[in-house]
VMD Tcl script that draws the C-alpha trace (Angstrom):
set ca {
  {6.39 108.98 21.16}
  {7.95 105.94 22.88}
  {6.14 103.65 20.45}
  {7.62 105.53 17.48}
  {11.13 105.16 18.90}
  {10.50 101.46 19.42}
  {9.39 100.99 15.81}
  {12.57 102.59 14.46}
  {14.94 100.83 16.85}
  {13.45 97.33 16.75}
  {14.91 96.30 13.36}
  {18.43 96.92 14.67}
  {17.92 94.10 17.14}
  {15.64 91.76 15.23}
  {17.23 91.68 11.80}
  {20.28 89.45 11.33}
  {23.11 89.66 8.86}
  {23.16 88.01 5.47}
  {26.36 86.73 3.92}
  {27.21 89.98 2.14}
  {26.93 91.94 5.39}
  {29.05 89.40 7.28}
  {31.80 89.49 4.64}
  {31.79 93.30 4.57}
  {32.18 93.38 8.35}
  {34.93 90.77 8.31}
  {37.13 92.55 5.74}
  {37.09 95.67 7.89}
  {38.30 93.99 11.07}
  {41.43 94.81 13.05}
  {43.58 92.27 11.23}
  {42.79 93.98 7.93}
  {43.36 97.41 9.51}
  {46.78 96.27 10.77}
  {47.75 95.08 7.27}
  {46.59 98.37 5.78}
  {48.71 100.30 8.28}
  {51.75 98.18 7.43}
  {51.23 98.91 3.74}
  {50.91 102.63 4.39}
  {54.10 102.44 6.45}
  {56.02 101.05 3.47}
  {54.57 103.74 1.19}
  {55.69 106.48 3.59}
  {59.12 104.90 3.85}
  {59.37 104.92 0.04}
  {58.51 108.63 0.00}
  {61.24 109.20 2.55}
  {63.80 107.34 0.43}
  {62.87 109.32 -2.68}
  {63.16 112.56 -0.73}
  {66.63 111.49 0.36}
  {67.81 111.55 -3.25}
  {66.71 115.17 -3.72}
  {68.99 118.13 -2.89}
  {69.15 118.85 0.84}
  {69.71 122.21 2.52}
  {71.31 122.31 5.95}
  {71.76 125.35 8.21}
  {74.33 125.63 10.98}
  {75.91 128.10 13.32}
  {78.33 128.43 16.21}
  {79.70 130.91 18.69}
  {82.92 130.58 20.64}
  {85.30 132.34 23.01}
  {89.01 131.54 22.61}
  {91.40 131.44 25.53}
  {94.25 132.84 23.40}
  {93.59 135.08 20.42}
  {95.65 134.65 17.23}
  {95.63 136.28 13.83}
  {93.33 133.55 12.50}
  {91.30 133.06 15.67}
  {89.38 135.90 17.23}
  {88.79 136.15 20.94}
  {85.07 136.01 20.29}
  {83.75 134.61 17.03}
  {80.43 133.53 15.60}
  {79.44 132.07 12.28}
  {76.42 130.81 10.38}
  {76.45 128.59 7.29}
  {74.10 127.15 4.71}
  {75.04 123.95 2.86}
  {73.35 122.55 -0.25}
  {74.11 118.86 -0.97}
  {73.10 116.58 -3.82}
  {74.04 113.01 -4.70}
  {74.73 113.09 -8.43}
  {75.52 109.39 -8.80}
  {75.38 106.53 -6.30}
  {76.72 103.71 -8.43}
  {73.35 103.05 -10.07}
  {71.70 102.06 -6.78}
  {68.81 104.55 -6.94}
  {66.71 102.97 -9.75}
  {67.04 99.54 -8.15}
  {66.00 100.90 -4.76}
  {62.98 102.52 -6.39}
  {62.08 99.26 -8.16}
  {62.44 97.37 -4.90}
  {60.04 99.64 -3.04}
  {57.49 99.71 -5.88}
  {57.39 95.91 -6.10}
  {57.24 95.68 -2.30}
  {54.21 97.98 -2.28}
  {52.52 95.97 -5.04}
  {53.25 92.79 -3.13}
  {51.70 94.33 -0.02}
  {48.60 95.35 -1.94}
  {48.16 91.84 -3.33}
  {48.83 90.37 0.10}
  {46.12 92.60 1.57}
  {43.63 91.42 -1.06}
  {44.70 87.84 -0.36}
  {44.01 88.29 3.34}
  {40.59 89.76 2.59}
  {39.79 86.83 0.29}
  {40.98 84.27 2.85}
  {38.80 85.83 5.53}
  {35.87 86.04 3.12}
  {36.24 82.34 2.26}
  {36.34 81.47 5.96}
  {33.15 83.48 6.58}
  {31.45 81.83 3.59}
  {32.31 78.39 4.97}
  {30.95 79.34 8.39}
  {27.79 80.80 6.86}
  {26.80 77.77 4.78}
  {27.93 75.29 7.43}
  {25.70 77.19 9.85}
  {22.74 76.82 7.48}
  {23.49 73.10 7.12}
  {23.54 72.72 10.91}
  {20.25 74.60 11.17}
  {18.70 72.16 8.69}
  {20.14 69.27 10.70}
  {18.69 70.78 13.85}
  {15.27 71.19 12.26}
  {15.35 67.61 10.97}
  {16.38 66.33 14.38}
  {13.61 68.29 16.10}
  {11.03 66.78 13.72}
  {12.51 63.35 14.35}
  {12.24 63.86 18.12}
  {8.68 65.12 17.71}
  {7.70 61.99 15.81}
  {9.53 59.72 18.25}
  {7.78 61.32 21.22}
  {4.44 60.96 19.43}
  {5.07 57.26 18.88}
  {6.31 56.93 22.47}
  {3.06 58.40 23.75}
  {1.13 55.99 21.52}
  {3.11 52.93 22.67}
  {2.75 53.99 26.31}
  {-1.03 53.82 25.91}
  {-0.67 50.37 24.36}
  {1.55 49.30 27.26}
  {-1.09 50.41 29.74}
  {-3.63 48.43 27.75}
  {-1.34 45.38 27.73}
  {-1.00 45.23 23.94}
  {2.77 45.92 23.77}
  {5.80 45.11 25.86}
  {8.00 47.19 28.17}
  {11.12 46.61 26.06}
  {9.45 48.17 22.99}
  {8.70 51.31 24.98}
  {12.23 51.42 26.42}
  {13.73 51.21 22.93}
  {11.75 54.28 21.90}
  {12.76 56.11 25.10}
  {16.41 55.31 24.32}
  {16.00 56.63 20.75}
  {14.45 59.86 22.03}
  {17.31 60.43 24.49}
  {19.96 59.66 21.88}
  {18.35 62.10 19.47}
  {18.29 64.79 22.15}
  {22.02 64.31 22.79}
  {22.69 64.60 19.05}
  {20.57 67.76 19.02}
  {22.70 69.27 21.80}
  {25.87 68.48 19.82}
  {24.41 70.23 16.76}
  {23.49 73.25 18.87}
  {27.04 73.40 20.25}
  {28.42 73.45 16.70}
  {26.01 76.27 15.83}
  {27.09 78.30 18.85}
  {30.75 77.69 17.98}
  {30.27 79.05 14.46}
  {28.47 82.14 15.79}
  {31.29 82.80 18.27}
  {33.91 82.39 15.54}
  {32.05 84.84 13.30}
  {31.76 87.33 16.15}
  {35.54 87.02 16.66}
  {36.20 87.66 12.95}
  {33.70 90.48 12.44}
  {34.03 92.10 15.85}
  {30.22 92.31 16.07}
  {27.32 90.39 17.51}
  {26.16 87.95 14.82}
  {22.65 86.79 13.97}
  {22.62 84.97 10.63}
  {19.80 85.17 8.12}
  {19.49 82.69 5.24}
  {18.94 83.54 1.58}
  {22.44 84.40 0.33}
  {24.11 82.59 -2.55}
  {27.35 82.59 -4.49}
  {27.36 83.50 -8.17}
  {28.95 81.03 -10.51}
  {32.23 82.03 -12.17}
  {31.45 81.70 -15.85}
  {34.85 82.48 -17.39}
  {37.67 80.54 -15.74}
  {41.11 81.42 -17.09}
  {43.83 78.79 -17.12}
  {46.35 81.52 -16.31}
  {44.38 82.84 -13.35}
  {46.45 83.55 -10.24}
  {45.37 83.95 -6.65}
  {46.24 87.17 -4.85}
  {48.79 85.42 -2.63}
  {50.59 84.06 -5.71}
  {50.69 87.55 -7.25}
  {52.13 88.81 -3.98}
  {54.89 86.19 -4.15}
  {55.63 87.21 -7.75}
  {56.22 90.80 -6.67}
  {58.35 89.53 -3.78}
  {60.60 87.86 -6.35}
  {60.97 91.19 -8.18}
  {61.83 92.89 -4.88}
  {64.58 90.38 -4.14}
  {66.04 90.78 -7.63}
  {66.10 94.57 -7.31}
  {67.77 94.28 -3.91}
  {70.46 92.06 -5.43}
  {71.09 94.51 -8.28}
  {71.32 97.36 -5.79}
  {74.24 95.61 -4.05}
  {76.31 95.89 -7.25}
  {76.46 99.64 -6.75}
  {79.24 98.96 -4.26}
  {81.57 98.30 -7.20}
  {81.05 101.83 -8.58}
  {81.89 105.32 -7.30}
  {79.61 107.77 -5.55}
  {79.64 111.38 -6.73}
  {78.19 114.22 -4.67}
  {77.95 117.98 -5.18}
  {78.18 120.43 -2.29}
  {77.91 124.19 -1.98}
  {78.46 125.82 1.40}
  {78.13 129.52 2.18}
  {79.45 130.79 5.51}
  {79.20 134.16 7.26}
  {81.68 135.06 10.02}
  {81.41 137.61 12.82}
  {84.86 137.94 14.42}
  {85.49 140.18 17.43}
  {89.28 140.62 17.88}
  {90.75 142.27 20.95}
  {93.74 143.13 18.77}
  {92.17 145.35 16.08}
  {95.21 144.82 13.79}
  {93.97 141.29 13.09}
  {90.59 142.50 11.75}
  {92.01 143.60 8.38}
  {92.91 140.02 7.43}
  {89.73 138.39 8.74}
  {87.09 137.09 6.32}
  {83.48 138.00 6.88}
  {82.07 135.39 4.43}
  {83.08 132.42 2.29}
  {81.44 130.25 -0.40}
  {82.84 126.81 -1.27}
  {81.56 124.68 -4.14}
  {82.89 121.15 -4.42}
  {82.45 117.92 -6.38}
  {83.28 114.84 -4.33}
  {84.06 111.32 -5.47}
  {84.10 108.31 -3.18}
  {85.09 104.89 -4.53}
  {85.68 101.79 -2.50}
  {88.45 99.99 -4.36}
  {89.04 97.11 -1.97}
  {87.06 95.76 0.98}
  {88.02 92.06 1.17}
  {85.04 90.98 -1.00}
  {82.39 92.75 1.08}
  {80.38 93.90 -1.96}
  {80.76 90.52 -3.66}
  {79.38 88.61 -0.69}
  {76.53 91.08 -0.20}
  {75.50 90.63 -3.83}
  {75.78 86.83 -3.69}
  {73.73 86.72 -0.51}
  {70.99 88.94 -1.97}
  {70.99 87.00 -5.26}
  {70.64 83.65 -3.49}
  {67.73 85.10 -1.55}
  {66.20 86.03 -4.92}
  {66.70 82.48 -6.27}
  {65.09 80.98 -3.17}
  {62.15 83.36 -3.48}
  {61.77 82.48 -7.16}
  {61.75 78.73 -6.45}
  {59.17 79.20 -3.71}
  {57.01 81.27 -6.06}
  {57.15 78.60 -8.80}
  {56.29 75.89 -6.28}
  {53.32 77.79 -4.83}
  {52.14 78.76 -8.31}
  {52.03 75.12 -9.44}
  {50.33 74.12 -6.19}
  {47.72 76.85 -6.72}
  {47.00 75.56 -10.23}
  {46.43 72.09 -8.80}
  {44.15 73.59 -6.12}
  {42.05 75.22 -8.85}
  {41.69 71.95 -10.76}
  {40.71 70.16 -7.55}
  {38.17 72.89 -6.77}
  {36.59 72.43 -10.21}
  {36.42 68.66 -9.72}
  {34.94 69.07 -6.24}
  {32.26 71.35 -7.71}
  {31.22 68.68 -10.23}
  {31.05 66.10 -7.44}
  {28.96 68.48 -5.30}
  {26.40 68.83 -8.11}
  {26.22 65.05 -8.43}
  {25.69 64.78 -4.66}
  {22.63 67.02 -4.88}
  {21.03 64.76 -7.50}
  {21.87 61.74 -5.39}
  {20.46 63.39 -2.24}
  {17.23 64.30 -4.05}
  {16.76 60.71 -5.18}
  {17.61 59.40 -1.72}
  {15.08 61.74 -0.09}
  {12.34 60.69 -2.45}
  {13.05 57.01 -1.82}
  {13.30 57.40 1.97}
  {10.03 59.37 2.19}
  {8.18 56.68 0.22}
  {9.70 53.90 2.33}
  {8.89 55.75 5.54}
  {5.20 56.17 4.71}
  {4.90 52.43 3.96}
  {6.78 51.30 7.09}
  {4.96 53.81 9.29}
  {1.62 52.39 8.18}
  {2.81 48.84 8.80}
  {4.22 49.77 12.21}
  {0.99 51.39 13.32}
  {-0.85 48.24 12.29}
  {1.61 45.95 14.08}
  {3.06 44.43 10.89}
  {6.69 45.51 11.57}
  {8.58 46.12 14.80}
  {9.85 49.45 16.04}
  {13.40 48.67 14.88}
  {12.31 48.89 11.25}
  {10.24 51.98 11.99}
  {13.05 53.81 13.81}
  {15.50 53.01 11.04}
  {13.10 54.29 8.40}
  {12.37 57.44 10.37}
  {16.06 58.14 10.85}
  {16.77 57.57 7.15}
  {14.02 59.99 6.15}
  {15.27 62.90 8.24}
  {18.90 62.12 7.46}
  {18.05 62.29 3.75}
  {16.27 65.62 4.20}
  {19.19 67.06 6.13}
  {21.70 65.65 3.63}
  {19.94 67.35 0.72}
  {20.09 70.75 2.38}
  {23.71 70.16 3.40}
  {24.58 69.19 -0.20}
  {22.98 72.39 -1.51}
  {24.95 74.48 0.99}
  {28.13 72.56 0.20}
  {27.71 73.44 -3.49}
  {27.81 77.14 -2.55}
  {31.07 76.56 -0.67}
  {32.52 74.75 -3.69}
  {31.61 77.71 -5.94}
  {33.38 80.02 -3.50}
  {36.49 77.82 -3.61}
  {36.62 78.10 -7.40}
  {36.32 81.89 -7.24}
  {39.00 82.07 -4.54}
  {41.44 79.89 -6.47}
  {40.76 81.87 -9.66}
  {42.07 85.05 -8.06}
  {38.72 86.84 -7.99}
  {37.34 88.92 -5.14}
  {34.77 86.80 -3.33}
  {32.89 89.84 -2.06}
  {31.90 90.65 -5.66}
  {30.25 87.25 -6.18}
  {27.84 87.23 -3.25}
  {24.15 87.71 -3.96}
}
mol new
graphics top color blue
foreach p $ca { graphics top sphere $p radius 0.5 }
foreach p [lrange $ca 0 end-1] q [lrange $ca 1 end] { graphics top cylinder $p $q radius 0.2 }
display resetview
């Protein structure tokens, strides 16, 4: 039975996460949850505001004992009342308030998608940079393996008196330098894993094999989620400015209040004139005619805030368009780098085989050999890094085109 449990539980510990799993974890983290709660808060506030424009029913009551009884004031009296109130007109503020909240909610939704996309792009960068570092680590380990093999060979020649001490020391120095570089690469790998664990909130073990789909149809009018959010912010500011104009117009409210009285007079002669109930219906108008320019300044302030928001939106929109064009150019350069890296690898492998043969036969010194060996593994690592960098460049295009990155991972 224990073996069966082990079989079912083992994959949970041995299998790592691919890119899709890492992105899915990252866009469910606490930062995203906080943004979602803020958005829900605005939606609830909007519901509250809309409810405030509906008729309201209020109940009240009181009981009192008077020190001196009069014809209109009983010694002991109680009353209950019900009041129905409705704002018929508020100077035209209501539709602008509604528009403001609706655009604020839309802005929040776009901002949430923007945050998810930013986090996804960060995770994608970490993922492919991690794979590049792994390839660098593998190349460096192979380089160290070959250097140690040659060091062992030269050490035998030194014991036989057919090589010099300085040749051996040069190889020892190269081995140690390569080991230091290897430690630096491992530190970068650990740093990426820690950063991913911070973003996802989970222990991370990366598996290779994920790629980014190419975006086939790129629209010139494409907008990132953060730019759409700014656009809705502009609409919010304009609605807020329009709402301030309501201060120039009157407010009309309707009220209906029903009251029931229970009067207990010591002097029974007063009871004949006492009311036991009353109903009052009223229409009320309130109009601020003069307030030393208060409404004017409120409107101007809100309108200037709108103009500032609009200018910022136009600036960021143009900047985003430039970012998209740069992303497309960087993608073309990344493809060219792969072709260059492939050619460089082929050339360095051929040169290495020739120089290695000459070195082993004493025709070239170890300086030429070490340089050739380093160039070979650097070329191999550079090719893998270029391939991974191309995936990052594809992700940048998708991000700057306003598409959800999570939908383009395969």
